[in-house]
Structure formats: structure tokens, C-alpha cells
ZATOR-145846 format. One record per residue (C-alpha): residue number from 1; residue in one letter; x, y, z. Coordinates in steps of 0.1 Angstrom, whole numbers, plus 2048, in hexadecimal, padded with zeros to 3 digits. Layout:
<sites>
+------+------+-----+-----+-----+
! resi ! resn !   x !   y !   z !
+------+------+-----+-----+-----+
!  NUM !    A !   X !   Y !   Z !
...
+------+------+-----+-----+-----+
</sites>
This chain:
<sites>
+------+------+-----+-----+-----+
! resi ! resn !   x !   y !   z !
+------+------+-----+-----+-----+
!    1 !    M ! 7A9 ! 81E ! 86E !
!    2 !    H ! 7B0 ! 828 ! 84A !
!    3 !    G ! 7B3 ! 849 ! 837 !
!    4 !    G ! 798 ! 854 ! 81E !
!    5 !    D ! 77A ! 856 ! 836 !
!    6 !    V ! 76A ! 874 ! 826 !
!    7 !    Y ! 747 ! 866 ! 82A !
!    8 !    R ! 743 ! 86F ! 84F !
!    9 !    K ! 756 ! 890 ! 84F !
!   10 !    K ! 753 ! 8B1 ! 83D !
!   11 !    I ! 772 ! 8AF ! 828 !
!   12 !    N ! 77D ! 8C7 ! 80D !
!   13 !    M ! 7A0 ! 8B9 ! 808 !
!   14 !    D ! 7AB ! 895 ! 80F !
!   15 !    Y ! 7D0 ! 890 ! 817 !
!   16 !    S ! 7CB ! 86F ! 829 !
!   17 !    V ! 7CB ! 859 ! 80A !
!   18 !    N ! 7EA ! 854 ! 7F6 !
!   19 !    I ! 7E1 ! 854 ! 7D1 !
!   20 !    N ! 7F1 ! 862 ! 7B2 !
!   21 !    P ! 7EF ! 888 ! 7B3 !
!   22 !    Y ! 7E9 ! 888 ! 78D !
!   23 !    G ! 7C8 ! 875 ! 792 !
!   24 !    I ! 7BA ! 85C ! 77A !
!   25 !    P ! 7CA ! 85A ! 757 !
!   26 !    K ! 7B2 ! 862 ! 73B !
!   27 !    S ! 7B6 ! 840 ! 72B !
!   28 !    V ! 7AC ! 82F ! 74C !
!   29 !    M ! 78D ! 845 ! 750 !
!   30 !    E ! 783 ! 83D ! 72C !
!   31 !    A ! 788 ! 818 ! 731 !
!   32 !    M ! 771 ! 819 ! 74F !
!   33 !    Q ! 757 ! 82D ! 73D !
!   34 !    E ! 758 ! 814 ! 720 !
!   35 !    A ! 755 ! 7F7 ! 738 !
!   36 !    L ! 733 ! 804 ! 743 !
!   37 !    N ! 726 ! 7F6 ! 722 !
!   38 !    N ! 72E ! 7D3 ! 72F !
!   39 !    V ! 721 ! 7D4 ! 753 !
!   40 !    Q ! 703 ! 7BF ! 749 !
!   41 !    R ! 71C ! 7A2 ! 746 !
!   42 !    Y ! 72E ! 790 ! 761 !
!   43 !    P ! 753 ! 799 ! 762 !
!   44 !    D ! 76D ! 780 ! 756 !
!   45 !    I ! 76F ! 769 ! 774 !
!   46 !    R ! 794 ! 761 ! 76B !
!   47 !    C ! 79F ! 785 ! 763 !
!   48 !    E ! 7AF ! 774 ! 745 !
!   49 !    E ! 7B9 ! 793 ! 730 !
!   50 !    L ! 7C5 ! 7A6 ! 74F !
!   51 !    I ! 7DA ! 789 ! 75B !
!   52 !    N ! 7E9 ! 783 ! 739 !
!   53 !    M ! 7F4 ! 7A8 ! 738 !
!   54 !    L ! 803 ! 7A4 ! 75B !
!   55 !    T ! 816 ! 784 ! 752 !
!   56 !    E ! 824 ! 796 ! 734 !
!   57 !    K ! 82E ! 7B4 ! 749 !
!   58 !    F ! 840 ! 79F ! 764 !
!   59 !    S ! 84B ! 782 ! 74D !
!   60 !    C ! 83B ! 768 ! 764 !
!   61 !    E ! 81F ! 74E ! 75F !
!   62 !    N ! 7FA ! 752 ! 761 !
!   63 !    G ! 7F7 ! 73A ! 77F !
!   64 !    Q ! 80E ! 751 ! 793 !
!   65 !    I ! 7F5 ! 76F ! 794 !
!   66 !    V ! 7D5 ! 774 ! 7A7 !
!   67 !    C ! 7BF ! 793 ! 7A3 !
!   68 !    G ! 7AA ! 7A1 ! 7BF !
!   69 !    N ! 791 ! 7BB ! 7C8 !
!   70 !    G ! 7AD ! 7D1 ! 7D4 !
!   71 !    A ! 7CC ! 7C7 ! 7E8 !
!   72 !    S ! 7B8 ! 7C3 ! 807 !
!   73 !    E ! 7A3 ! 7A6 ! 7FA !
!   74 !    L ! 7C4 ! 794 ! 7F0 !
!   75 !    I ! 7D3 ! 799 ! 813 !
!   76 !    M ! 7B3 ! 78A ! 822 !
!   77 !    A ! 7B4 ! 76D ! 809 !
!   78 !    V ! 7D8 ! 766 ! 811 !
!   79 !    C ! 7D1 ! 764 ! 836 !
!   80 !    H ! 7B3 ! 74D ! 831 !
!   81 !    A ! 7C6 ! 737 ! 819 !
!   82 !    I ! 7E4 ! 733 ! 830 !
!   83 !    R ! 7D2 ! 735 ! 851 !
!   84 !    P ! 7F2 ! 740 ! 863 !
!   85 !    K ! 7F6 ! 73C ! 889 !
!   86 !    R ! 813 ! 754 ! 88C !
!   87 !    A ! 81C ! 772 ! 877 !
!   88 !    V ! 839 ! 78B ! 878 !
!   89 !    L ! 831 ! 7AE ! 86F !
!   90 !    Y ! 848 ! 7CD ! 86C !
!   91 !    A ! 83A ! 7E9 ! 881 !
!   92 !    P ! 82E ! 803 ! 87A !
!   93 !    G ! 81D ! 7F4 ! 85D !
!   94 !    F ! 7FC ! 7F2 ! 84A !
!   95 !    S ! 7DF ! 7E9 ! 861 !
!   96 !    G ! 7CE ! 7D4 ! 846 !
!   97 !    Y ! 7E6 ! 7B7 ! 84D !
!   98 !    R ! 7DB ! 7B6 ! 872 !
!   99 !    Y ! 7B7 ! 7B8 ! 868 !
!  100 !    A ! 7BA ! 79A ! 851 !
!  101 !    L ! 7CF ! 786 ! 86A !
!  102 !    K ! 7B6 ! 78B ! 886 !
!  103 !    T ! 79B ! 77A ! 871 !
!  104 !    V ! 7AF ! 75A ! 873 !
!  105 !    D ! 7B9 ! 75E ! 897 !
!  106 !    C ! 7DE ! 762 ! 88F !
!  107 !    G ! 7F7 ! 76D ! 8A9 !
!  108 !    I ! 80C ! 78B ! 89F !
!  109 !    I ! 830 ! 792 ! 8A7 !
!  110 !    N ! 83B ! 7B6 ! 8A1 !
!  111 !    C ! 85E ! 7BF ! 894 !
!  112 !    Y ! 869 ! 7E3 ! 896 !
!  113 !    D ! 889 ! 7E1 ! 882 !
!  114 !    Y ! 88D ! 7D1 ! 860 !
!  115 !    R ! 8B1 ! 7C8 ! 86A !
!  116 !    Q ! 8A3 ! 7B2 ! 886 !
!  117 !    M ! 889 ! 79F ! 870 !
!  118 !    E ! 8A1 ! 783 ! 867 !
!  119 !    E ! 8A7 ! 77B ! 88C !
!  120 !    T ! 882 ! 77F ! 894 !
!  121 !    I ! 877 ! 768 ! 878 !
!  122 !    A ! 892 ! 74E ! 881 !
!  123 !    G ! 887 ! 74E ! 8A5 !
!  124 !    E ! 861 ! 74F ! 8A1 !
!  125 !    K ! 85E ! 73A ! 881 !
!  126 !    P ! 83E ! 74C ! 877 !
!  127 !    D ! 826 ! 73E ! 85D !
!  128 !    I ! 825 ! 75F ! 84B !
!  129 !    V ! 839 ! 780 ! 84A !
!  130 !    F ! 82D ! 7A1 ! 83C !
!  131 !    I ! 843 ! 7BE ! 830 !
!  132 !    T ! 83A ! 7DD ! 81D !
!  133 !    N ! 851 ! 7EC ! 803 !
!  134 !    P ! 850 ! 80A ! 806 !
!  135 !    N ! 844 ! 809 ! 82A !
!  136 !    N ! 823 ! 818 ! 833 !
!  137 !    P ! 822 ! 830 ! 845 !
!  138 !    T ! 846 ! 83B ! 843 !
!  139 !    G ! 849 ! 839 ! 81D !
!  140 !    Q ! 86C ! 82B ! 820 !
!  141 !    L ! 879 ! 811 ! 807 !
!  142 !    I ! 88A ! 7F2 ! 814 !
!  143 !    S ! 8AC ! 7EA ! 805 !
!  144 !    P ! 8AE ! 7CC ! 7EE !
!  145 !    D ! 8C8 ! 7BC ! 805 !
!  146 !    T ! 8B1 ! 7BE ! 823 !
!  147 !    V ! 894 ! 7AF ! 80F !
!  148 !    K ! 8AA ! 793 ! 803 !
!  149 !    K ! 8B5 ! 78B ! 827 !
!  150 !    I ! 890 ! 78A ! 832 !
!  151 !    K ! 888 ! 773 ! 815 !
!  152 !    K ! 8A4 ! 75C ! 81F !
!  153 !    A ! 899 ! 75B ! 843 !
!  154 !    C ! 875 ! 753 ! 838 !
!  155 !    A ! 881 ! 737 ! 822 !
!  156 !    A ! 895 ! 728 ! 83E !
!  157 !    A ! 878 ! 72B ! 857 !
!  158 !    G ! 85E ! 71E ! 83E !
!  159 !    S ! 84B ! 73F ! 840 !
!  160 !    T ! 836 ! 74F ! 824 !
!  161 !    L ! 843 ! 772 ! 81C !
!  162 !    L ! 82A ! 78C ! 80F !
!  163 !    I ! 83B ! 7AC ! 801 !
!  164 !    D ! 822 ! 7C8 ! 7FD !
!  165 !    E ! 82E ! 7DE ! 7E0 !
!  166 !    C ! 80E ! 7F2 ! 7DB !
!  167 !    F ! 820 ! 813 ! 7DC !
!  168 !    I ! 841 ! 809 ! 7CB !
!  169 !    E ! 839 ! 817 ! 7A8 !
!  170 !    L ! 835 ! 83A ! 7B5 !
!  171 !    T ! 857 ! 83A ! 7C5 !
!  172 !    G ! 866 ! 83B ! 7A2 !
!  173 !    R ! 87D ! 81F ! 7AB !
!  174 !    P ! 86B ! 7FE ! 7A6 !
!  175 !    D ! 886 ! 7EF ! 791 !
!  176 !    E ! 89F ! 7F3 ! 7AD !
!  177 !    Y ! 889 ! 7E9 ! 7CB !
!  178 !    S ! 86E ! 7D2 ! 7BF !
!  179 !    S ! 870 ! 7AC ! 7C7 !
!  180 !    V ! 85C ! 7A3 ! 7A8 !
!  181 !    Q ! 87B ! 797 ! 795 !
!  182 !    D ! 882 ! 77D ! 7B0 !
!  183 !    I ! 862 ! 76A ! 7AB !
!  184 !    K ! 85F ! 769 ! 786 !
!  185 !    Q ! 86B ! 745 ! 788 !
!  186 !    Q ! 854 ! 72E ! 79B !
!  187 !    D ! 860 ! 722 ! 7BD !
!  188 !    E ! 849 ! 70A ! 7CE !
!  189 !    E ! 860 ! 706 ! 7EC !
!  190 !    N ! 862 ! 72B ! 7F6 !
!  191 !    N ! 841 ! 73E ! 7F7 !
!  192 !    V ! 845 ! 762 ! 7EE !
!  193 !    I ! 828 ! 779 ! 7E5 !
!  194 !    I ! 82B ! 79C ! 7D5 !
!  195 !    L ! 80C ! 7B1 ! 7DA !
!  196 !    R ! 804 ! 7CE ! 7C4 !
!  197 !    A ! 7E5 ! 7E4 ! 7BB !
!  198 !    F ! 7DB ! 7FE ! 7A1 !
!  199 !    T ! 7CB ! 814 ! 7BC !
!  200 !    K ! 7E8 ! 82B ! 7C5 !
!  201 !    S ! 7FA ! 82F ! 7A4 !
!  202 !    F ! 7DA ! 836 ! 790 !
!  203 !    A ! 7C4 ! 847 ! 7AA !
!  204 !    I ! 7A8 ! 82E ! 7A9 !
!  205 !    P ! 7A2 ! 823 ! 7CD !
!  206 !    G ! 77C ! 821 ! 7C7 !
!  207 !    V ! 781 ! 807 ! 7AB !
!  208 !    R ! 792 ! 7EC ! 7C0 !
!  209 !    I ! 7AB ! 7D8 ! 7AC !
!  210 !    G ! 7CB ! 7C8 ! 7B7 !
!  211 !    Y ! 7E0 ! 7AA ! 7AF !
!  212 !    A ! 7FA ! 792 ! 7BF !
!  213 !    L ! 817 ! 780 ! 7AF !
!  214 !    F ! 820 ! 75E ! 7BF !
!  215 !    S ! 841 ! 74B ! 7BE !
!  216 !    S ! 82B ! 72B ! 7C3 !
!  217 !    K ! 80F ! 722 ! 7AB !
!  218 !    A ! 801 ! 70B ! 7C6 !
!  219 !    L ! 7FE ! 728 ! 7DF !
!  220 !    A ! 7EF ! 73E ! 7C4 !
!  221 !    E ! 7D4 ! 725 ! 7BD !
!  222 !    K ! 7CD ! 721 ! 7E2 !
!  223 !    V ! 7C9 ! 746 ! 7E7 !
!  224 !    R ! 7B3 ! 748 ! 7C7 !
!  225 !    S ! 79C ! 72E ! 7D7 !
!  226 !    N ! 796 ! 746 ! 7F4 !
!  227 !    I ! 78A ! 763 ! 7DF !
!  228 !    P ! 765 ! 767 ! 7D4 !
!  229 !    E ! 75C ! 760 ! 7B0 !
!  230 !    W ! 759 ! 77E ! 799 !
!  231 !    N ! 76B ! 793 ! 7B2 !
!  232 !    V ! 77A ! 7AC ! 799 !
!  233 !    S ! 760 ! 7C0 ! 787 !
!  234 !    V ! 75E ! 7C7 ! 762 !
!  235 !    I ! 767 ! 7EC ! 769 !
!  236 !    A ! 785 ! 7E2 ! 77F !
!  237 !    Q ! 793 ! 7CA ! 766 !
!  238 !    S ! 790 ! 7E4 ! 74A !
!  239 !    A ! 7A0 ! 7FF ! 75F !
!  240 !    A ! 7BD ! 7E8 ! 769 !
!  241 !    K ! 7C4 ! 7DF ! 744 !
!  242 !    A ! 7C5 ! 804 ! 73B !
!  243 !    C ! 7DC ! 80B ! 759 !
!  244 !    L ! 7F6 ! 7F2 ! 74D !
!  245 !    N ! 7FB ! 806 ! 72D !
!  246 !    E ! 802 ! 826 ! 740 !
!  247 !    T ! 827 ! 820 ! 748 !
!  248 !    E ! 831 ! 844 ! 73F !
!  249 !    F ! 816 ! 852 ! 755 !
!  250 !    V ! 824 ! 840 ! 773 !
!  251 !    K ! 847 ! 84C ! 76C !
!  252 !    R ! 83B ! 870 ! 768 !
!  253 !    S ! 827 ! 86D ! 788 !
!  254 !    A ! 845 ! 860 ! 79B !
!  255 !    K ! 85A ! 87F ! 790 !
!  256 !    L ! 83F ! 897 ! 79C !
!  257 !    I ! 83C ! 885 ! 7BD !
!  258 !    A ! 861 ! 886 ! 7C4 !
!  259 !    K ! 862 ! 8AB ! 7BE !
!  260 !    E ! 843 ! 8B3 ! 7D3 !
!  261 !    R ! 84D ! 89B ! 7EF !
!  262 !    K ! 86C ! 8B0 ! 7F5 !
!  263 !    F ! 858 ! 8D0 ! 7F3 !
!  264 !    L ! 83E ! 8C3 ! 80C !
!  265 !    S ! 859 ! 8B4 ! 823 !
!  266 !    D ! 86C ! 8D4 ! 824 !
!  267 !    G ! 84C ! 8E7 ! 82C !
!  268 !    L ! 843 ! 8D0 ! 848 !
!  269 !    I ! 866 ! 8D4 ! 857 !
!  270 !    K ! 862 ! 8FA ! 856 !
!  271 !    N ! 841 ! 8F6 ! 868 !
!  272 !    K ! 856 ! 8E4 ! 883 !
!  273 !    Y ! 849 ! 8C1 ! 87E !
!  274 !    N ! 860 ! 8A3 ! 880 !
!  275 !    V ! 85F ! 894 ! 85D !
!  276 !    F ! 869 ! 870 ! 854 !
!  277 !    S ! 87C ! 86B ! 833 !
!  278 !    S ! 865 ! 85B ! 819 !
!  279 !    D ! 86A ! 84C ! 7F6 !
!  280 !    A ! 845 ! 849 ! 7F0 !
!  281 !    N ! 827 ! 860 ! 7E8 !
!  282 !    F ! 820 ! 867 ! 80D !
!  283 !    I ! 832 ! 874 ! 82B !
!  284 !    L ! 831 ! 86B ! 850 !
!  285 !    F ! 837 ! 887 ! 868 !
!  286 !    E ! 835 ! 88D ! 88D !
!  287 !    D ! 826 ! 8AA ! 8A0 !
!  288 !    V ! 841 ! 8AA ! 8BB !
!  289 !    S ! 82D ! 8C0 ! 8D3 !
!  290 !    E ! 810 ! 8A8 ! 8D1 !
!  291 !    T ! 824 ! 888 ! 8D5 !
!  292 !    A ! 834 ! 898 ! 8F4 !
!  293 !    G ! 812 ! 894 ! 904 !
!  294 !    K ! 80D ! 8B7 ! 911 !
!  295 !    G ! 80E ! 8DC ! 908 !
!  296 !    F ! 809 ! 8D6 ! 8E3 !
!  297 !    T ! 7FC ! 8F1 ! 8CC !
!  298 !    G ! 7D6 ! 8F1 ! 8CD !
!  299 !    G ! 7D2 ! 8E9 ! 8F2 !
!  300 !    D ! 7C2 ! 8C7 ! 8F5 !
!  301 !    R ! 7B7 ! 8C5 ! 8D0 !
!  302 !    R ! 7CC ! 8B0 ! 8B9 !
!  303 !    L ! 7D9 ! 8BA ! 897 !
!  304 !    Y ! 7C2 ! 8A2 ! 886 !
!  305 !    D ! 7A3 ! 8B2 ! 895 !
!  306 !    R ! 7AF ! 8D5 ! 88E !
!  307 !    M ! 7B5 ! 8CC ! 869 !
!  308 !    I ! 792 ! 8BC ! 867 !
!  309 !    D ! 784 ! 8DE ! 872 !
!  310 !    K ! 794 ! 8EC ! 853 !
!  311 !    G ! 785 ! 8D1 ! 83D !
!  312 !    I ! 7A6 ! 8BF ! 839 !
!  313 !    L ! 7AB ! 89A ! 840 !
!  314 !    I ! 7CD ! 88D ! 849 !
!  315 !    R ! 7D5 ! 869 ! 854 !
!  316 !    D ! 7D7 ! 865 ! 879 !
!  317 !    C ! 7F1 ! 84A ! 87E !
!  318 !    S ! 7EC ! 844 ! 8A3 !
!  319 !    D ! 7DC ! 822 ! 89C !
!  320 !    Y ! 7FC ! 815 ! 88C !
!  321 !    E ! 80F ! 7FC ! 8A2 !
!  322 !    G ! 82D ! 80F ! 8B1 !
!  323 !    L ! 81F ! 832 ! 8AB !
!  324 !    V ! 80D ! 849 ! 8C3 !
!  325 !    P ! 7F5 ! 867 ! 8BF !
!  326 !    G ! 808 ! 883 ! 8AE !
!  327 !    Y ! 814 ! 86F ! 890 !
!  328 !    Y ! 803 ! 877 ! 86F !
!  329 !    R ! 806 ! 86D ! 84A !
!  330 !    I ! 7FE ! 884 ! 82D !
!  331 !    A ! 7FC ! 87D ! 807 !
!  332 !    V ! 813 ! 88F ! 7EF !
!  333 !    K ! 7FC ! 8A2 ! 7D8 !
!  334 !    T ! 7FF ! 8BD ! 7BD !
!  335 !    H ! 814 ! 8DC ! 7C4 !
!  336 !    E ! 7F5 ! 8F2 ! 7CA !
!  337 !    E ! 7E5 ! 8D8 ! 7E1 !
!  338 !    N ! 806 ! 8D5 ! 7F5 !
!  339 !    I ! 808 ! 8FA ! 7F9 !
!  340 !    T ! 7E5 ! 8FB ! 806 !
!  341 !    L ! 7ED ! 8E1 ! 820 !
!  342 !    L ! 80C ! 8F2 ! 82C !
!  343 !    N ! 7FA ! 913 ! 82E !
!  344 !    Q ! 7DE ! 904 ! 843 !
!  345 !    L ! 7F7 ! 8F3 ! 85A !
!  346 !    L ! 809 ! 915 ! 85E !
!  347 !    S ! 7E9 ! 926 ! 866 !
!  348 !    L ! 7E4 ! 910 ! 885 !
!  349 !    E ! 800 ! 921 ! 897 !
+------+------+-----+-----+-----+
</sites>
């Protein structure tokens, strides 16, 4: 299950997908419109201009970056390149990892505490480990010390480590928490992959463009060989190049999100929901009366269904490993949109 399914429901407001509340920057929209003039051509099969811009941004080498049709394609390509038999995942976590791992018949070991991942990795010796920073669905950043310990454990166990940083820019703290700095220098012995996408920061989920940075050029090439040719469209490449010039837009967006995240969290608490602290542009909360399993507001109708009746879509998180019905995730949006959501929640009582 994913958010954003507005195609089979009558939705007026979608809080289930976590994209920049400012929407698409003007420069990015203009770049996509201009790219329409070139759709009669095949896209650059190598994404050369885009990769050159990314290597300059991260001070790495061209062979360390692979572009994909969204982060999901890259996750799938990694799984098909490595063909893992055992994987360690933090739970709750993004369902896309499980989806991709199942396609290669990989066994999954769940870990419910980042502090226990070192021990789990040492004991299980998995082929691959997935962590998300910040976590999805909690939105909580993982401390650099914890990430370093997980990296060390993976290196000792011979495990590939994939760190999903698709939401990190909108935390406003990528310089403190990102692992990109650690893989600028090639390391063919220890396989670390940093996954990012333009989807969230620039509100372009329909365009599909992501990229991965690899500590190992050999692994990058292996993953690249598991991706279809011409996988990144002319429009997607143009959009991504424009996004890379919008550094101030991202900083401004992170400030708005921090302010509105507090406003929305406070409002949810006043509505008597159990709210999880978040560093990202989304919030996980629990309808305690629903998770209790009986006597919750609305009789036998869940909060998700009652919000659908109002034309509002929120993310039902009951399909996340470790969570049960009654856990929901909502996007941090503009102040006016956040007020609307809180008022609609209040009207349910």
C-alpha cells in the first residue's frame, strides 16, 4: 500500500503523500515545458549532463552515480544486481524494500531498534541492509554515530548497506545527517549506497527521477546493467537539472516545514492523538481509541474511512511491519491546508 491513490477515490485534499508544500518551483516547471520541444528525440541514455551536475554537487566521480526512473526503480535494480538471500530491514519502514526483495526470493529479518542493528547484522550476516534516514513513517533522523556503527557492522559482515535519504533535504539538516560525505572516496571493499530522489523536495512525483551514489564503481555498474535503457525521460532529466539549481528553494521549504510541523503536531495532540516526534515533512500519529481495538470514536468505522467521506486522504500505516490499524501518517502542508485538516479531524468528535 502506498499513499497518493486519488484515482480510485473521490479526493479533494491529499495528505497521504509527502511532497514539498510550496509545490513545483517555477524554474522546474519551465524546464519541463521547454523539454516538450525535444520529446521527439530519445533521451540521453547516459544522463550525462545530469550526472555531471551531480558529481560536481557531491564531489565524486561519474562512475559512482546511477540515475533511475524514481528511487523505486533503483531499489529494484539493486536487489536484482545483488540477488540477496538474506536482508535486514529496520521496522517500521518503507514497504518498497520488501516489495523489491520478494522479487528475488530474499528472506527478511526485521529489526525494531536501530541500537540493536549492529548485533543483528553480526549474527545474521545478511547480504544487504536497508535503513531510511529520516525514517519513513516516523520521520525521525538517525544519529550520525548510529549510522557509522551500522556501516561498520555491515563492513565486518560483508553486507551491502543501502541508506535511503529521499526525505533528508526537507529536514533542513542534510549537512549534519547525510552519509554522502562518507562515500565521496571510492571504496571497492565496503559497498555503501546512498539513495535520493527529486520527488519530495520539488513536488514532482509524477515525473519519476531519482539517483544513487555508490562507494563502489563496480557495484554501480552492476546495478546500471539491471536498469532498462532510456529509463529517464527527456522531461525528467530536464526537471532534475533545474532542481539542482534550486538550493535556496529547498532551504526556504525546510524552514516552512519545521514551523508547520510543530503547528500540526500541536493540533493533533490537542485532538487527543498520540503524535510521534518527526524531523521530516510528515507526521506519524496514533488514534489510541482505535488501536485499543474497541470503543473507538465512530463505532466500527476507522478514521481513514471517515476522512475519505470528507474527501480527505491520509496514509493508513497498518501495512507497515510492526504497526497495527490506528496508525496514520499525514503530510505537512501549507498553513491553510493544515488548519483545514485539523478542523476536519475535530469535526469528527
